[in-house]
C-alpha positions as CSV (number, residue, x, y, z in Angstrom):
1,G,20.4,-14.6,0.0
2,W,19.3,-13.7,3.3
3,S,19.9,-15.5,6.7
4,A,17.5,-16.3,8.7
5,D,17.9,-13.3,10.7
6,E,18.0,-10.9,7.9
7,T,14.7,-12.9,6.5
8,R,12.7,-12.8,9.3
9,R,13.6,-9.1,9.8
10,Y,13.2,-7.7,5.8
11,N,9.5,-9.9,6.1
12,S,8.2,-8.0,9.1
13,L,9.3,-4.9,8.1
14,I,7.2,-5.1,4.8
15,N,4.2,-6.4,6.0
16,F,4.5,-4.0,8.5
17,S,4.4,-1.2,5.8
18,S,1.7,-2.6,4.5
19,Q,-0.4,-2.3,8.1
20,V,0.6,1.0,7.9
21,G,-0.8,2.2,4.5
22,K,-3.9,0.3,5.7
23,A,-4.4,2.2,8.7
24,L,-4.0,5.7,6.7
25,G,-6.1,4.7,4.4
26,A,-9.1,4.0,6.6
27,Y,-8.5,7.1,8.3
28,Y,-7.6,9.1,5.1
29,G,-10.6,7.2,2.8
30,G,-13.1,9.2,4.9
31,K,-11.6,12.4,3.7
32,I,-11.1,11.7,0.2
33,I,-14.9,10.1,-0.3
34,P,-16.3,14.5,-1.1
35,I,-14.3,14.0,-4.4
36,G,-17.2,11.6,-5.7
37,R,-17.0,8.1,-4.8
38,K,-16.9,7.2,-8.6
39,K,-13.8,9.3,-9.6
40,A,-11.9,8.2,-6.1
41,F,-12.7,4.2,-7.3
42,I,-11.2,5.2,-10.7
43,T,-8.5,7.1,-9.6
44,F,-7.0,5.3,-6.7
45,N,-7.6,1.4,-8.3
46,I,-5.4,3.0,-11.0
47,L,-3.0,3.8,-8.1
48,A,-3.1,0.7,-6.9
49,M,-2.1,-1.2,-9.8
50,A,0.4,1.7,-10.2
51,S,2.1,0.4,-6.9
52,C,2.0,-2.9,-7.8
53,L,4.5,-2.1,-10.5
54,T,7.2,-1.3,-7.5
55,M,6.7,-4.3,-5.6
56,Q,8.3,-6.0,-9.0
57,I,12.0,-4.2,-8.3
58,V,14.1,-6.5,-6.0
59,S,15.0,-4.2,-3.1
60,V,13.7,-3.5,0.5
61,F,12.9,-0.1,0.2
62,T,10.8,-0.2,-3.1
63,I,8.9,-3.9,-2.1
64,S,8.2,-1.9,1.6
65,M,7.1,1.4,-0.6
66,G,4.8,-0.6,-2.7
67,K,3.2,-2.7,0.1
68,F,2.5,1.0,1.7
69,L,1.3,2.5,-1.3
70,N,-1.2,-0.6,-2.0
71,G,-2.4,-0.9,1.3
72,F,-3.3,3.0,1.7
73,F,-4.7,3.0,-1.9
74,V,-6.6,-0.4,-1.3
75,T,-7.9,0.7,1.6
76,V,-9.6,4.1,0.8
77,V,-11.0,2.8,-2.2
78,H,-12.9,-0.1,0.4
79,V,-14.0,3.0,2.4
80,A,-14.9,4.8,-0.5
């Protein structure tokens, strides 16, 4: 049970980490394409699925890290 202020703060932190991951994924996605689009697609989809597992651990840090990684991996897949 979080208070209303904690809920707002943690929700903002979790969503911000996702946006940072997406921004970095968009930047690095173009640099990862030289390994091959198919290999990048398969690798980063598997990593994105694995990052969903980290979001299942109920902790602000693990949820934020999972959202960051998922945003990064999914955006790399979109760019590739």
